[in-house]
C-alpha positions in Angstrom: -9.1 3.7 -15.9 -11.9 3.4 -13.6 -14.5 3.2 -17.0 -12.9 1.8 -20.1 -15.1 2.2 -23.2 -15.4 -0.6 -25.8 -15.8 0.7 -29.4 -16.7 3.9 -28.5 -19.6 2.8 -26.1 -20.8 4.5 -22.7 -19.2 1.6 -20.0 -22.3 2.0 -18.2 -25.4 -0.5 -18.6 -28.6 1.6 -20.5 -32.5 1.4 -21.1 -34.4 0.6 -17.6 -32.2 0.7 -14.3 -29.2 2.3 -16.9 -27.2 4.6 -15.2 -27.2 7.3 -17.8 -28.9 10.2 -15.8 -25.6 9.6 -12.9 -23.2 9.6 -15.4 -24.4 12.9 -17.2 -24.8 14.4 -14.0 -20.5 13.0 -13.0 -19.6 14.6 -16.1 -20.9 18.0 -15.4 -19.8 18.0 -12.0 -16.2 17.1 -13.3 -16.1 20.2 -15.9 -16.9 22.3 -13.4 -13.9 21.4 -11.4 -11.9 21.6 -14.8 -10.9 17.2 -13.7 -11.6 14.5 -16.6 -14.7 12.3 -15.1 -11.8 9.7 -13.6 -10.3 12.4 -11.7 -13.8 13.1 -10.5 -14.8 9.8 -9.3 -11.3 9.9 -7.4 -11.7 12.2 -5.8 -15.3 11.3 -4.6 -13.9 8.0 -3.4 -10.9 9.8 -1.5 -13.5 12.2 0.3 -15.9 9.3 1.0 -13.3 7.1 1.9 -10.9 8.9 3.4 -11.6 10.2 7.3 -11.1 14.3 7.7 -10.6 13.9 11.5 -7.6 11.7 10.7 -4.2 12.7 12.4 -1.0 12.7 11.1 2.1 11.3 12.2 4.0 15.0 12.0 1.0 16.6 13.4 0.8 14.4 16.4 4.0 14.5 17.2 4.0 18.2 17.6 1.2 18.3 20.3 2.7 16.0 22.4 5.7 18.1 22.3 3.4 21.5 22.6 1.9 19.5 25.4 5.0 18.7 27.4 6.6 22.6 27.2 8.5 21.8 23.6 11.7 19.9 23.6 15.3 20.5 22.3 16.9 17.8 19.6 20.8 17.9 19.1 21.9 15.8 16.2 25.3 15.7 14.8 25.7 13.7 12.1 28.8 11.1 11.7 31.6 12.8 10.2 33.7 10.1 9.1 34.7 10.0 5.5 32.8 6.6 3.6 35.0 3.9 1.7 34.0 3.7 -1.9 32.4 1.1 -2.5 34.5 -2.0 -4.2 32.4 -4.4 -7.0 35.2 -6.7 -7.0 
């Protein structure tokens, strides 16, 4: 877990300079999305760290294929029967 409670206490510092208001807002945001506080933190971190514009390999290869007019690949599987494994 990102934030573990110890003996029922809030894991964030309290008092002057504490994060109580931020933590409360995080709990509200998580509840609005139907997630736990920890799940909400994971989503926030993912959105902050992973770029939206990243291109995945399959998308990239499909784009290259369209640019060159497509291609056909004929793949034949090996029909040779497999030999049983011997553990001796």
